[in-house]
N, C-alpha and C positions, 0 to 999 in steps of 0.2 A: 379345648378352644371354644370360645363363645361364638354365637352367630355374628356378633358385632365385629369380633376379631377376624373371623373368616371374611366378612364383608370388607373390612379394611384392607386385608391382604389382596383380595380380589380387585378392589379399586386400584391398588397400586399397579396391578398388571396392565392397566390402561394407560400408564405413563410411557410415552415414547422414550424418555430418558432412561427409565427403568429397563425397558426392553433392550435398548441399544447397549446399556451398561452390561447387562447379562450376556449379550452376544459378544461384546468386545472383550469381556473378561476371559473368554475361552481362547482368545488370540493374544492376550496380554497378561500372561501368568508368571512373568519373571519376577514380580514383586508381590508380596502379600498385601491384601486389601483389608485394612482394619475395619472397614464397613461391612465386611462379609458376615452374614448371619449363620454361617455354617452350611450344611447340606441344602440342596435345592428344596424350597418350601413345597410340601405336598399340597396340591391344589385342593381347596376346600370344596364342599358341595356347592357353595355359591359360585365359586370360580367355574365349576363345571356347568353351572346354569347360565353363565354369561354368553351372549351372542358371539363375541370375539374373545374367546378365552386365551390363555397364555400362548398356546401353539399358533393360533390364528394371528394374533397381534405380533408375535415374534416373526412369523413368515411375512406379514405385511411390511414390517420395518425392514427386513432383509432385502426386499425387492425394490427399495428405493436406492437409486445409484449413489446418492450422497451418503446415505447411511451405510451402504455396503462398503464404500471406500473408507469411510471413517473407521469402521470397526477393524479394518485391515491396516490402519495407520496411514492412509492416504488422504490428506486433508488439503483441499484447495484454499489458499490463503484468502482470496477475494470472496469466495463463497462463505468462508467462515466469518468474515467481517459482516456479510449480509445476514448471516444467522444471528450474530450478536445484536445487530440492529433490530431484527425481528423480536428477539427475546426482550430487549429493552422496552419496546412499545407494548408488548404483551404484558409485562409485569407492571408497567406504569398503570395500565388500565386495571389489571386484576387487583393490585394492591390498593388502588384508590377505592375500588368497590368494596373490598374486604374491610378497609379501615372505616368506611362509611356504614356498612351494613352488618359486619361481623359482630361487633359488640352487642347489637340488639338481637340478632337472629341465631347466632351460635357463638356466644362469648367464650365458652370453654374450649373452643377450637380455633380461637383467633390468637395466633402466636406471632404478632407483628415484629416484636423485637428479635426473636430467634430466626424467623424465616425471611424477612424482607430482603428482596434482591435488587430493588431499584437503585440504591446508592452504589452497590457493587457493580451493577451494569453501567452506571454512569462512568465509573472508573474505566471499565473495559471499552466503552465507546470512545473515551478520550485516548486510550492507548491505540485503538485501531483506526480512528478517524481524525485524530489531532485535536488541538485545543479549541478550534472553532467549530467543532462538530454540531453544536446546537443551532447554528445558523445555516448549516448546509442542508439544502432541500432534500438531498438524498438520505440524510439522517433524520430530518425532522418529520418526514411523512412515512407512515408504514406502507409496506408493499401490499398489493391487493389481497393476497392470501392472509396476511397478518391482520389486515383491516377486517376481513370477514370474521376472523377469530375474535377480534375485539368487539365487533358488532354483536356477536352471539353472547358474549359475556355480559354486555350491557343489556341485551334483551332479557336474559334470564334473571338479571338483577331486578328488573321490573316485574317479570312474570312470577317468579318464585325465588326470592333471595337464597333460600336453602340450597338451590342448585349450584350456587357458586362453590359449594364444598366439592362438587365433582371436579371443577377446574382447579381449585386450590390443592386438593389432595393429589390428583394425578400429576400436577406440576411439582409441587414442593417435595412430596415424598419420593417421587421418581427422581428428582434432581439429587436428593440426598442419597438415594440408593445407587444411582449410576454415575453421579458426579465425579467421584474420585478416579474411577477408571477412565472416564471421558477426558478429564483434565490431564491425566497422565499421557493419554494418546496425543491430545492436541499439543501438549508441551513438547513432546519429542518430534512430532511431525512438523511443527511450525518453529522449532528451535527457540523456545521461550525459556525464561528463567523464573523459577518460583511460580507465583501467581500473577506475573505480568501478563495482562490481557486475558486472565482467567479468573478474575475475582468473583465472577458469577458462581463458580464452583466452591468458593471458600466461605463456608458457614462459620464465621468466627464465634458466634454466640452459641454454637452447638458443639460442645467438646466430644460428645459421643452420638453419632448418628443412630446407632442401634438403640440406645437408651431413649433418645428423643422419639423415634418412631414408635417405640412401645408406649410411651406416654401419650402420643397422639392417638394411637389405636384405642387405648383405654378411654380417652376422652370421647372418641367417636362411639364406642360401645355404650358409654353412659348417657349419650344423647337420647337413648331410648327411641329410636326411629320406628315409626309405624310402617307396616308392610308396603303401603302405597308410596310412602316417602322414600323408602329404600329402593323400590322399583324405579322411581323417578330419577334418583341419583345414579343408578346403574345405566338408565337410558341416556342420561346426560353425559356420563362417562364415555359412552360410545361416541357421542358427538364430539367431545373434547379430543378423543384419540384421532378421529377422522380429520378434524380441523388441524391438528398438529401434523398429521401426515401430509395434508395439502401444503403446508409450509415447506416441507421437504421436497414435495413434488415441484413446487415453484422454484426451488434451488436447482433441481435437475433441469428445468426448462431454461433457467438463466445460464446454466453451465453448458447449454446446447447438447445435452445428452440425446443421442438418436432415439426417437420414439417417445421421448418424455412429453407429458402433457399434464396440465393442471385440471383436475376433474371439477365439474360444476359444484359450487358450494351447496346447492340444494340436495346433492347426494349425501353430504355429511349431515345436514340439518334434518333430513327426512328420518334419520334413525330414531330420533326422540319419539315422534308421533307413532311410528310403526311399532316400536318396541312397547310403548305404553298400550297401544291397541292390542297387541298380542298378549300382554300380561293381563289386561282386563278380560279378554275373551277366555283365557285359561282360568282365571278366578271365577268367572261366571259359570263355566263348565263344571268346575269343582263344587261350587255352591249348589248347583242343580243336582249333582250326584249325591252330595251330602244330605239333600232334602228327602231323598228316597229311603224307605226302610222296608225290607222284605217282610216285616211282621206287621205292616199296616199302620205304623205311627205316622200321623199326618204333619206334625210340627216338630221343629227342632232338628238338630243335625242327626244324621244316621249314625247310631252308636256302633254299627257293625261295619262301617266303611273304614277301611285301613288308612285312607287318606285324610280322615277327619282331623287328625292332629299333625298334618304335614307342616314341616318347618317353613319359616319365611323364605329361606334360601331355595326351597323347592317351589314355593308359590310363585316366585318371579322367574322361573325357568322360561327361556325363550327358545322356541323351536325354529330351525331354519325352514324357510318356505320352498327352498330349492336346494339342489346339491351344490350349487356354487354361490358363494357369498358375493353380493353385488358390490361390496366395498371392502378394500379398495383395489384388490388385485385378483 
């Protein structure tokens, strides 16, 4: 496996849909999932380096009441409608930005025809909210947590358009990975037929999710990311995961779950700067160590230093500053 493929798989672990799908699959094994890629993926060295690796993000998702109920087949109809509304506003923004900036900044990773979810979500909005949903203020305006998510995507589009890949990858590839299981649970819990109200999970232009994800990972690998770019994408993936978790926290609050609260958006956004600072400090320490040579050479890397050829995936390793992760549980 290449470092790019490892990076791609690790990024996928930051998708809430991917994590929920994996958890739900253990409770929903009466049907074979043709999206299954076989045995659990061995976490790559990059995955191990991420601040919120698989285990931590899995645990984070499990501790949200809406998610916990969902994976056990208990889906509140009204809250599901709100979730669909949130997805609609999220994808309208994301796909508008991707269509505008993708062809210029990452054309080989812009799969608008295959991945676009806006039209599918418009069908779902009509199913759940009726034919006049576009004029309904409750549908027309995003919730506060969704608005925060939208604001962040618009911010990174101005700051560094490449970072939109963090949001695109963790959304689309996660939806592909977990979508079949999630749609099956929702269909049974809400007594739906086929893809009625579930068009979001129906990727009609992708006959094989496994083949498409492989194609996407190869394209990401060929993007030839520099170490600092990879580090920034990982940092932004942390933010994307946290912002998605806030949307589910908001559903818990709306569902009047005892003790539920929506954490401040600054906690989610702070991940980017904090992780970038940690990466830069580690790189600086590494460079200082490489500059030393026990045989007195004054310039160039230390040829005796075992870390001189460290891989990118190790260079971006992020260390916890305390025994307890501040986000989100």
